[in-house]
C-alpha positions in Angstrom: -164.9 18.5 -30.9 -165.1 14.8 -31.9 -168.5 13.2 -32.6 -168.3 9.6 -31.4 -171.1 7.1 -32.3 -171.8 3.8 -30.6 -174.3 1.3 -32.1 -175.0 -2.0 -30.4 -178.2 -3.8 -29.6 -176.9 -4.6 -26.1 -177.6 -1.8 -23.6 -174.8 -2.9 -21.3 -172.3 -2.8 -24.2 -173.3 0.7 -25.2 -173.0 1.9 -21.6 -169.6 0.4 -21.2 -168.3 1.9 -24.5 -169.7 5.3 -23.7 -168.2 5.3 -20.2 -164.8 4.2 -21.6 -164.9 6.9 -24.3 -165.8 9.6 -21.9 -163.0 8.6 -19.4 -160.5 8.5 -22.2 -161.6 11.9 -23.4 -161.3 13.4 -19.9 -157.8 11.8 -19.5 -156.6 13.2 -22.8 -158.4 16.5 -22.5 -160.5 15.9 -25.6 -163.8 17.4 -26.3 -166.2 14.7 -27.4 -169.9 14.3 -28.1 -171.1 10.7 -27.6 -174.3 9.3 -28.9 -175.6 5.8 -28.7 -178.1 3.8 -30.8 -179.4 0.3 -30.1 -180.4 -0.7 -33.6 -179.2 -0.3 -37.2 -182.5 1.3 -38.1 -182.2 4.1 -35.5 -178.7 4.8 -36.5 -179.6 5.0 -40.2 -182.5 7.3 -39.4 -180.1 9.6 -37.6 -177.6 9.6 -40.5 -180.4 10.3 -43.0 -181.3 13.4 -40.9 -177.8 14.8 -41.0 -176.1 13.3 -37.9 -172.4 13.8 -38.3 -170.1 11.1 -36.9 -166.3 11.1 -36.9 -165.7 7.7 -35.2 -168.3 4.9 -35.1 -168.2 1.8 -32.9 -170.5 -0.5 -34.8 -171.9 -3.9 -33.9 -172.1 -6.4 -36.7 -174.9 -8.7 -35.5 -178.0 -6.7 -35.2 -181.6 -7.4 -36.2 -182.9 -6.3 -39.6 -180.1 -3.9 -40.5 -176.7 -5.4 -39.6 -173.5 -3.5 -39.1 -172.4 -4.5 -42.6 -175.6 -3.0 -44.0 -175.0 0.2 -42.2 -171.4 0.3 -43.3 -172.4 -0.1 -46.9 -174.9 2.6 -46.5 -172.3 5.0 -45.1 -169.7 4.2 -47.8 -172.0 3.8 -50.8 -175.2 5.8 -50.4 -173.7 8.6 -48.2 -170.4 8.4 -50.1 -168.7 9.0 -46.8 -165.2 7.4 -46.7 -163.9 9.6 -43.9 -165.9 8.2 -41.0 -163.7 5.9 -39.0 -165.7 2.7 -38.6 -164.6 0.3 -35.8 -166.6 -3.0 -36.0 -167.4 -4.9 -32.8 -168.6 -8.5 -32.8 -168.9 -11.7 -30.8 -167.6 -13.7 -33.8 -164.4 -13.7 -35.7 -164.5 -12.3 -39.2 -161.9 -12.3 -41.9 -160.8 -8.9 -43.3 -162.1 -9.9 -46.8 -165.7 -10.1 -45.4 -165.5 -6.4 -44.4 -163.2 -5.1 -47.1 -165.8 -3.3 -49.1 -166.8 -1.3 -46.0 -163.2 -0.3 -45.3 -163.4 -0.4 -41.5 -160.5 1.1 -39.5 -160.5 -1.8 -37.0 -162.3 -4.9 -35.7 -162.8 -5.6 -32.0 -163.9 -9.1 -30.9 -166.2 -9.3 -27.8 -165.6 -9.3 -24.9 -163.9 -5.9 -25.5 -161.7 -4.4 -22.9 -161.3 -0.7 -22.1 -157.7 -0.8 -23.2 -158.8 -2.1 -26.7 -161.4 0.7 -26.9 -158.9 3.4 -26.0 -156.3 2.1 -28.4 -158.8 2.1 -31.3 -160.1 5.5 -30.4 -156.6 6.9 -30.2 -155.9 5.8 -33.8 -159.3 6.9 -35.1 -158.8 10.4 -33.7 -155.3 10.6 -35.1 -156.7 9.6 -38.6 -159.6 12.1 -38.2 -157.2 14.9 -37.5 -155.1 14.0 -40.5 -158.0 13.9 -42.9 -159.2 17.3 -41.7 -155.8 18.8 -42.7 -155.3 20.3 -46.1 -152.9 19.9 -49.1 -151.4 23.2 -50.1 -150.2 24.1 -53.6 -148.8 27.3 -55.0 -149.7 29.3 -58.1 -147.4 32.3 -58.5 -147.4 34.0 -55.2 -150.8 32.6 -54.1 -151.5 29.5 -52.0 -154.5 27.3 -52.4 -155.8 24.5 -50.2 -157.7 21.2 -50.6 -158.7 18.9 -47.7 -156.9 15.6 -47.9 -160.2 13.8 -47.4 -161.5 15.2 -50.7 -158.5 13.9 -52.8 -159.0 10.7 -54.7 -155.6 10.5 -56.4 -152.8 12.6 -57.8 -151.6 12.3 -61.4 -148.4 13.8 -62.8 -147.7 14.4 -66.5 -145.3 16.8 -68.3 -144.7 19.4 -65.6 -148.2 19.3 -64.2 -149.8 17.8 -61.1 -153.5 16.9 -61.4 -155.6 16.5 -58.3 -158.5 14.2 -58.9 -161.3 14.9 -56.5 -163.3 12.3 -54.6 -166.5 14.2 -55.2 -168.1 17.4 -56.3 -166.0 20.4 -55.1 -168.0 23.5 -56.0 -165.9 26.1 -54.3 -162.8 26.0 -56.6 -163.5 29.0 -58.8 -160.3 30.8 -57.6 -158.0 32.5 -60.1 -158.7 29.9 -62.7 -157.3 32.3 -65.3 -153.8 32.1 -63.8 -151.0 30.2 -65.7 -150.7 26.6 -64.6 -154.0 26.5 -62.8 -157.1 25.0 -64.5 -160.0 22.9 -63.4 -162.3 20.5 -65.2 -165.1 19.0 -63.3 -163.6 17.3 -60.2 -160.0 18.0 -61.3 -157.4 20.7 -60.3 -154.1 21.2 -62.2 -151.0 23.2 -61.2 -147.3 23.1 -62.0 -145.3 20.9 -59.7 -143.4 17.7 -59.1 -144.5 14.3 -57.7 -141.6 14.2 -55.2 -142.8 17.5 -53.6 -146.3 16.0 -53.3 -144.9 12.9 -51.6 -143.0 15.1 -49.1 -146.3 16.6 -47.9 -149.0 13.9 -48.0 -150.0 12.1 -44.7 -150.3 8.4 -44.0 -153.2 7.0 -46.0 -151.7 7.9 -49.4 -149.7 5.4 -51.4 -147.6 5.8 -54.6 -148.4 3.0 -57.0 -146.7 4.3 -60.1 -144.3 7.2 -60.9 -147.3 9.0 -62.2 -150.0 8.1 -59.6 -150.5 8.5 -55.8 -153.7 7.2 -54.5 -155.8 7.9 -51.4 -156.1 4.3 -50.0 -159.3 5.3 -48.2 -161.0 5.2 -51.6 -159.7 1.8 -52.8 -162.4 -0.6 -53.8 -160.2 -3.5 -55.0 -156.5 -4.3 -55.3 -155.0 -6.6 -57.9 -151.4 -7.6 -58.6 -150.9 -5.0 -61.3 -153.8 -2.5 -60.9 -156.1 -0.9 -58.3 -159.7 0.0 -58.7 -161.0 3.1 -56.9 -164.6 3.6 -55.6 -165.6 5.7 -58.7 -164.6 2.8 -61.0 -161.3 4.3 -62.1 -158.6 1.6 -62.6 -155.0 2.7 -62.3 -151.9 0.5 -63.0 -149.4 -0.5 -60.3 -146.0 -0.4 -61.9 -143.5 -3.3 -61.3 -141.2 -1.2 -59.0 -144.1 -0.5 -56.6 -145.9 -3.9 -56.5 -143.9 -5.3 -53.5 -144.5 -2.2 -51.4 -148.2 -2.0 -52.3 -148.7 -5.7 -51.5 -146.8 -5.3 -48.2 -149.2 -2.5 -47.2 -152.3 -4.4 -48.2 -151.2 -7.4 -46.0 -150.3 -5.1 -43.2 -153.7 -3.3 -43.3 -155.6 -6.5 -43.7 
């Protein structure tokens, strides 16, 4: 089941998006739950009361609370970096104006059903990937961490350290086993970076021989370093700068 949200102050726009989403879901045999809001205030109220959204089509120009305001609330106050936000607007915006909200896409009005379907297809694909889990092995035992909860990987000596995106209170598993330890928000196990690279999905980027980041949690890129949403700054080594820059331009 995918929870699809649509927020636009135009009733006709909401109806068109909802109809298109439902037709696409029927065609692709997807189970969806679609909910519409006609103001940023009503959407924020729903989010504050526990409404879960996987994919959100969000209008930018709304009264009082704009789509940018809602996006910042989702990313900063809710600390939700997994929701796929697709902005819709009657005006053109540069990517830098929306960068801190990290939207998946931007659709300029008038939007066609083909554009909606294409954006929804990618959003669902990304949602599926983030719901999958990274597996690591300690002795004969396997452990699992959802990709969406991983901020970045670090390697040093023969250890891999998983730095978590937030509190992760259910990790009290076999912590006395060799090679497996956890500080607050960190997991360590014996392994190699090349084995991590072979598993991780699109959305992770190696920036240094010792660091792989989850690009969903990037706050700012610079030529030689990257800042994550928790304020951690990691170096981009010379050999990875060209590829990191290419990806930034591609996603922008």
